[in-house]
MARLO-38192 format. One line per 3 residues: number of its first residue (from 1); their letters; for each residue x, y, z of C-alpha. Coordinates in Angstrom, 1 decimal. Each point is the difference from the previous one (the first is absolute). Last residue first. Example, Ala and Ser with C-alpha at 12.3 -4.5 7.8 and 13.67 -1.06 7.14 Angstrom:
// residues 2
2	sa	13.7:-1.1:7.1 | -1.4:-3.4:0.7;
END
This chain:
// residues 421
421	tqk	-117.9:39.0:-73.5 | 3.4:-1.4:-0.9 | 1.5:3.5:-0.4;
418	lnn	-1.3:1.1:3.3 | 1.5:-3.1:1.7 | 3.4:1.0:-1.4;
415	ldp	-0.4:3.6:1.1 | -0.3:-0.9:3.7 | -0.5:3.4:1.5;
412	lrt	2.4:1.4:2.6 | -1.1:0.3:3.6 | 0.1:3.3:1.9;
409	qww	0.7:-0.5:3.7 | -2.2:1.8:2.4 | 0.4:3.5:1.5;
406	plf	2.0:0.9:-3.1 | 3.5:1.4:0.1 | -0.2:3.1:-2.0;
403	fpy	2.8:0.7:-2.6 | 0.5:3.4:-1.5 | 2.3:-0.4:-3.1;
400	are	3.5:1.3:-0.6 | 1.5:1.1:-3.3 | 3.4:0.5:-1.6;
397	ghg	1.8:-2.9:1.6 | 2.5:-0.3:2.7 | 0.2:0.2:3.8;
394	ris	2.2:1.0:2.9 | -1.6:1.4:3.1 | -0.9:3.4:1.5;
391	lsv	-2.9:0.6:2.3 | -1.5:3.0:1.8 | 1.0:3.1:-2.1;
388	qkt	-1.9:3.0:1.5 | -1.2:2.9:-2.0 | -2.9:0.4:2.4;
385	rmn	-2.6:0.3:-2.7 | 1.8:-1.9:-2.7 | 0.7:-3.0:2.1;
382	lsi	2.7:-1.8:-1.9 | 0.6:-3.8:0.0 | 3.4:-0.8:-1.5;
379	vsd	1.3:-2.7:-2.4 | 3.8:0.0:-0.5 | 1.4:-0.9:-3.4;
376	grl	3.4:1.6:0.7 | -0.3:2.8:-2.5 | -3.4:0.0:-1.6;
373	rkl	-1.6:0.7:3.4 | -3.3:-1.8:0.1 | -3.1:1.8:1.4;
370	fvi	-3.1:-1.1:1.9 | -2.7:2.6:0.7 | -1.8:0.7:3.2;
367	dgd	-2.4:3.0:0.6 | -3.0:-1.7:-1.5 | 0.0:-2.8:2.6;
364	iph	-2.3:-2.8:-1.3 | 1.3:-1.0:-3.4 | 3.6:1.1:0.7;
361	fal	1.4:1.2:-3.3 | 2.5:-1.9:-2.1 | 3.5:-0.3:-1.3;
358	isc	0.8:3.6:-0.9 | 3.5:0.5:-1.4 | 2.8:1.9:1.6;
355	rvh	3.1:2.0:-0.9 | 1.4:2.2:2.8 | 1.8:3.2:-1.2;
352	pvn	1.1:0.8:3.6 | -0.9:-2.5:2.7 | -1.7:1.1:3.2;
349	lvs	-2.9:-2.2:-0.7 | -2.6:2.7:0.6 | 2.1:2.9:-1.5;
346	dlv	0.9:-1.9:-3.1 | -3.6:-1.3:-0.5 | -1.4:3.4:-1.0;
343	fkh	-3.7:0.6:0.9 | -3.5:-0.2:-1.5 | -2.9:-1.9:1.5;
340	klc	-3.8:-0.3:-0.6 | -0.4:1.9:-3.3 | -3.7:-0.5:-0.8;
337	wss	-1.2:-1.2:-3.4 | -3.1:0.6:-2.2 | -0.3:-2.0:-3.2;
334	ttc	-3.7:1.1:-0.4 | -1.4:-3.6:-0.2 | 2.8:-1.5:2.1;
331	dql	-0.7:2.2:3.1 | 2.3:0.5:2.9 | 3.2:-1.8:-1.2;
328	ewi	2.8:0.6:2.5 | 3.3:1.5:-0.9 | 3.4:-0.6:1.4;
325	clp	3.0:2.3:-0.7 | 3.5:-1.0:1.1 | 2.2:2.9:-1.1;
322	rqc	2.4:-0.6:-2.9 | 3.8:-0.5:0.0 | -0.5:-3.6:-1.0;
319	lyh	-3.3:-1.6:0.9 | -1.1:-3.0:-2.0 | -3.6:-1.3:-0.1;
316	dci	-1.4:3.5:0.0 | -3.2:0.2:2.1 | -3.5:-1.4:0.0;
313	lir	-2.7:-0.8:2.6 | -3.4:-1.6:-0.8 | -2.5:0.0:2.9;
310	gqn	-1.8:-3.0:1.5 | 1.7:0.3:3.4 | 3.4:0.4:-1.6;
307	vgm	0.6:-1.4:-3.5 | 3.2:0.2:-2.0 | 1.5:1.4:-3.1;
304	cls	3.7:0.7:-0.9 | 0.2:1.9:-3.2 | 2.4:-0.5:-2.9;
301	slt	2.6:2.2:-1.6 | 1.1:-1.4:-3.4 | -1.2:3.1:-1.9;
298	skr	2.1:2.1:2.4 | -0.4:1.8:3.3 | -3.7:-0.2:-0.3;
295	kye	-1.8:3.2:1.2 | -2.7:0.0:2.6 | -1.4:3.4:0.8;
292	ppl	-3.0:-0.6:-2.3 | -0.9:-3.1:2.0 | -0.4:-3.0:-2.2;
289	niy	-3.0:-0.4:-2.2 | -2.2:-3.0:0.5 | -0.8:-2.6:-2.6;
286	sce	-2.6:-2.4:-1.4 | 0.7:-3.3:-1.6 | -1.9:-1.5:-2.8;
283	dpp	-1.2:-3.5:-0.9 | -2.0:-0.5:3.1 | -0.1:-3.4:1.8;
280	pvk	-3.3:-1.8:-0.6 | -0.9:0.1:2.8 | 1.8:2.8:2.0;
277	ypd	2.4:-1.2:2.6 | 3.2:0.9:-1.8 | -0.8:3.8:0.2;
274	yqv	2.8:2.0:-1.6 | 1.9:3.2:0.8 | 2.9:1.5:-1.8;
271	ivt	2.0:2.8:1.6 | 0.7:3.1:-2.2 | 2.8:2.4:-0.9;
268	spc	1.5:-2.1:-2.8 | 3.5:-1.6:0.1 | -1.1:-2.4:1.5;
265	sdw	-3.5:-1.2:0.7 | 0.1:-0.9:3.7 | -2.3:-2.7:1.3;
262	yli	-3.4:-0.2:1.8 | -2.3:-2.9:0.4 | -3.5:0.7:1.5;
259	rnc	-1.8:-2.2:2.6 | 0.3:2.6:2.7 | 3.8:0.3:-0.5;
256	cvm	2.1:-2.4:-2.0 | 3.6:0.8:-0.8 | 1.8:-0.7:-3.2;
253	edr	3.7:-0.2:-0.3 | 3.0:1.5:-1.8 | 3.4:-1.7:-0.3;
250	pyf	-0.9:-1.4:-3.4 | -0.8:3.4:-1.5 | -3.3:1.6:-0.6;
247	csg	-1.5:1.3:-3.2 | -1.3:3.0:-1.7 | 0.7:0.2:-3.7;
244	akc	-3.6:0.7:-1.0 | -2.0:1.6:2.8 | -2.9:-1.2:2.1;
241	smv	0.3:-3.7:-0.1 | -1.9:-2.5:-2.1 | -0.3:-3.5:1.4;
238	rrs	0.9:-2.5:-2.7 | -2.6:-2.7:0.2 | -0.1:-2.0:3.2;
235	rww	1.8:-3.2:0.8 | -1.5:-2.0:2.8 | 2.5:-2.3:1.7;
232	egt	-1.2:-3.2:1.7 | 0.0:-1.6:3.4 | -3.8:0.5:0.2;
229	sst	-0.3:1.2:3.6 | 3.6:1.3:0.0 | -0.7:2.6:-2.8;
226	fis	2.8:1.1:-2.3 | -0.5:3.2:-1.9 | 1.8:0.9:-3.3;
223	mdh	0.3:3.5:-1.4 | 1.6:1.2:-3.2 | 0.4:3.7:0.2;
220	agd	-0.8:2.7:-2.6 | 1.3:3.5:-0.7 | 2.5:-1.1:-2.6;
217	fnn	3.0:-0.8:2.2 | -1.1:-3.7:0.3 | 0.5:-0.6:3.7;
214	gvv	-1.3:-2.9:2.0 | -2.6:-0.3:2.9 | -0.2:-2.9:2.3;
211	vvk	-2.9:-0.4:2.5 | 0.3:-2.8:2.6 | -3.2:-0.7:1.7;
208	fgr	-0.7:-1.5:3.4 | -2.6:-2.2:1.8 | 1.2:-2.4:2.7;
205	rgg	-0.9:1.4:3.4 | 1.1:-2.2:2.9 | -1.6:-2.7:2.0;
202	eet	0.3:-3.8:-0.3 | -3.6:-0.4:-0.9 | 0.4:2.8:-2.4;
199	tti	-0.9:3.7:0.5 | -0.9:1.5:-3.3 | 1.3:2.8:-2.3;
196	see	-1.2:-1.1:-3.5 | -1.9:3.0:-1.2 | 2.3:2.5:1.7;
193	ddi	3.1:-1.1:-1.8 | 2.3:2.1:2.1 | 3.1:1.6:-1.5;
190	faa	3.7:-0.7:-1.0 | 0.9:2.5:-2.8 | 2.6:-0.6:-2.7;
187	aqg	2.1:2.3:-2.2 | 1.5:-0.6:-3.4 | 3.0:0.9:-2.2;
184	yqw	0.9:0.6:-3.6 | 0.1:-3.6:-1.4 | -3.3:-1.1:1.4;
181	slp	-1.0:-3.6:-0.1 | -3.6:-0.9:0.1 | -2.2:-3.0:1.1;
178	app	1.5:0.0:3.5 | 1.5:-3.4:0.8 | -2.1:-1.9:2.6;
175	lav	0.5:1.2:3.6 | 2.5:-1.9:2.1 | -1.1:-0.6:3.6;
172	wdk	2.0:0.4:3.1 | 0.2:-1.3:3.6 | 2.8:1.4:2.1;
169	tip	-2.4:-0.2:3.1 | 0.9:3.6:1.1 | 1.0:1.5:-3.3;
166	ncv	-3.2:-1.2:-1.8 | 1.0:0.2:-3.7 | -1.7:0.8:-3.2;
163	yyr	2.0:-0.5:-3.2 | -0.1:1.7:-3.3 | 1.9:-1.1:-3.2;
160	prh	1.3:2.4:-2.6 | -0.5:-0.9:-3.7 | 3.2:-0.9:-1.8;
157	rsn	0.8:2.1:-3.1 | 1.6:2.7:2.2 | 3.1:-2.1:0.5;
154	qfk	1.4:1.2:3.3 | -2.9:-1.8:1.7 | -2.4:1.0:2.7;
151	avl	-1.3:-2.0:2.9 | -2.7:2.0:1.7 | -0.8:0.1:3.7;
148	lll	-3.3:0.7:1.8 | 0.0:-0.2:3.8 | -2.8:-1.2:2.2;
145	gnw	-1.2:1.2:3.5 | -3.1:1.7:-1.3 | 1.5:1.4:-3.2;
142	sgv	3.6:0.8:-1.0 | 1.6:1.1:-3.2 | 2.9:0.0:-2.5;
139	lef	2.9:-1.9:1.6 | 2.4:-0.7:-2.8 | 1.6:-3.3:-1.1;
136	fsd	2.7:-0.6:-2.6 | 0.3:-2.2:-3.1 | 3.0:-0.7:-2.3;
133	ksr	1.5:-2.7:2.3 | -3.3:-2.0:0.1 | -2.9:-0.3:2.4;
130	hpp	-2.8:-0.5:-2.5 | -1.0:-3.5:1.1 | -0.9:1.1:3.5;
127	pkp	2.0:-1.6:2.8 | -1.7:-3.0:1.8 | -2.2:-0.3:3.0;
124	kfv	0.4:2.8:0.8 | 2.0:2.9:-1.2 | 1.8:1.9:2.8;
121	frf	0.1:3.8:-0.6 | 2.7:0.8:2.6 | -1.4:2.1:2.8;
118	dla	1.1:2.6:2.4 | -2.4:1.0:2.8 | 0.1:3.5:1.6;
115	tkg	-1.4:0.5:3.4 | 3.1:1.7:1.4 | 0.0:2.6:-2.7;
112	igi	-1.7:-0.3:-3.3 | -2.7:-2.3:-1.2 | 0.0:-2.8:-2.6;
109	rys	3.3:-0.6:-1.7 | 0.8:-1.5:-3.3 | 2.1:-2.7:-1.6;
106	prr	0.0:-1.2:-3.5 | 1.5:-3.5:-0.6 | 1.2:-0.3:-3.6;
103	twp	1.5:3.5:0.1 | 0.1:2.8:-2.5 | -1.8:2.5:2.2;
100	see	3.2:1.7:1.0 | 0.9:1.3:3.4 | -2.3:-2.6:1.5;
97	ldf	-2.3:1.1:2.8 | -3.3:0.7:-1.8 | -2.9:1.7:1.7;
94	aly	-3.0:-0.7:2.3 | -1.0:2.6:2.6 | -2.0:-1.1:3.0;
91	frs	-3.4:0.9:1.5 | -1.7:-2.2:2.5 | 0.7:2.4:2.9;
88	sip	-1.9:2.7:-1.8 | -3.1:-2.2:0.1 | -0.2:0.4:3.7;
85	tls	0.5:-3.1:2.3 | -2.3:-1.7:2.5 | -3.5:1.0:-1.3;
82	qqf	1.0:-1.2:-3.5 | 1.5:-3.2:1.5 | -3.2:-0.9:1.8;
79	gvy	-2.2:0.6:-3.1 | 2.3:-2.1:-2.2 | 0.0:-2.8:2.5;
76	rdi	-3.7:0.0:0.5 | -0.7:0.1:-3.8 | 2.5:-2.9:-0.5;
73	fep	-1.5:-2.0:2.9 | -3.5:0.2:-1.5 | 1.3:-0.8:-3.5;
70	ssi	1.4:-3.4:1.3 | 3.5:-0.8:-1.0 | 1.5:0.6:3.5;
67	lsl	-2.6:-2.3:1.7 | 0.4:-2.8:-2.6 | 3.7:0.1:0.2;
64	wrk	0.0:0.1:3.8 | -2.2:-3.1:0.1 | 2.0:-1.8:-2.6;
61	cvs	3.2:0.4:2.1 | 3.1:2.2:0.3 | 0.4:0.7:-3.7;
58	kcq	-2.3:2.9:0.0 | 2.1:1.6:2.7 | 2.5:1.1:-2.6;
55	hit	-2.6:2.1:-1.6 | -0.7:1.8:3.2 | 3.7:0.5:0.7;
52	kfd	0.3:2.0:-3.2 | -3.1:2.0:0.7 | 1.2:1.2:3.4;
49	lrc	-1.6:-1.6:3.1 | -2.6:1.7:2.2 | -2.9:-1.5:-1.9;
46	liq	1.3:-3.5:0.7 | -0.4:0.4:3.8 | -3.6:1.3:-0.2;
43	ell	-0.9:-2.7:-2.5 | 1.4:-2.7:2.3 | -2.1:1.4:2.9;
40	edg	-3.2:-0.1:-2.1 | 0.8:-3.4:-1.6 | 0.5:-1.6:3.4;
37	lld	3.5:-0.6:1.3 | 0.3:-2.8:2.6 | -0.1:-2.8:-2.7;
34	dlf	2.9:1.7:-1.8 | 2.1:0.0:3.1 | -0.5:-3.7:0.6;
31	sfs	0.7:-0.7:-3.7 | 3.1:2.1:0.2 | 1.3:-1.8:3.1;
28	cak	-0.7:-3.4:-1.7 | 1.8:1.1:-3.2 | 2.9:1.3:2.0;
25	eky	0.3:-3.3:1.9 | -0.3:-2.0:-3.2 | 2.8:2.0:-1.7;
22	rrh	2.2:-0.4:3.1 | -0.5:-3.8:-0.2 | 0.7:-0.1:-3.7;
19	kkk	3.2:2.0:0.5 | 1.1:-2.3:2.8 | -0.7:-3.1:-2.1;
16	khr	1.8:1.4:-3.0 | 3.1:0.8:2.2 | 0.0:-3.5:1.4;
13	krq	-0.1:-1.5:-3.5 | 2.8:2.3:-1.2 | 2.2:-1.0:2.9;
10	nql	-0.7:-3.7:-0.7 | 1.1:0.5:-3.6 | 3.2:1.8:1.0;
7	lrl	0.8:-2.8:2.5 | -0.6:-2.6:-2.7 | 2.2:1.9:-2.4;
4	ftn	2.9:0.2:2.5 | -0.2:-3.7:0.7 | 0.1:-0.8:-3.7;
1	m	3.2:2.1:-0.3;
END
């Protein structure tokens, strides 16, 4: 037995020596190669790599880390990538994958078709304290390569918690608890914080805002705004809406277009608009009348809103034995609309009495809309001009969110350091 142990120990020693020798040979060869590469040639090579590989190259050596982290290289890399690939190739669609949102590890997909990426929301370095059996997660927004998720609770007395996640690096940050709890539903928007958008030494824009609006059913909304530059929530006074009794439901969302927030005011015939960038924030909302031809199917019928090339698009959220009608907002001051598309889905999908819901509009191509068939949970991409269905995959969730892969990785703010300062 002792002889066998000695032989095993000797074998391990020989293996370690060989491994150390191979490591030294690789280190010497890399050092020789690194000496041959000047900064100019190295920059040209690195600029042709994808952003995920670029960030892995930071760990090669101190020289590479210093070069990649320099603002001059970041500007050159972004400029080269922009000339190489169009912005449309950076577009993906983010939506939930689970059949039920009541899950402790929410999953979601970015993209559709062959380029789709499936993710589990991996919490690092430790799980949030509010992950409990009575909580569930929902994907509620995206901004500049980041996703906004909310942890809600079956018990309405608990305040929802918001989390910002980078799906590529799996990094996340938990926002402080929102100052208000809304029993009758809320909606959130993930937008730029234009005053604090900066390029850090390590690259990446940091400034964002999270705007949360809650229902009161009395013509007013409680609004809270989180700013990443301060790491704090700002609570406004009750923001007056246009009509008493108007509200939105938990499945609804807000969209931001040209610095203005828009959301549906159900069951009235208006869309609410609010400017979160005014200083101080206004105490009243303005509104836009819906098209005269638009009729709600019921008091619970909600709109699907989206943005295409700086224009607001609307249509029915659920389509059941009704034609698909899409309007584009022409002028918000006069509430003028233009009907862009109108057709029956049955003939296009070759399915009688098809039941669909609208997931999202394509933010670049105004002819493309993303639908979800309520039977089978398949997500499809429909070109409304050619009436062609190009993609069909399985997916879940009531909403989807346009997701643009940034040219340079967006870093999350360190909220703990902000609190200390």
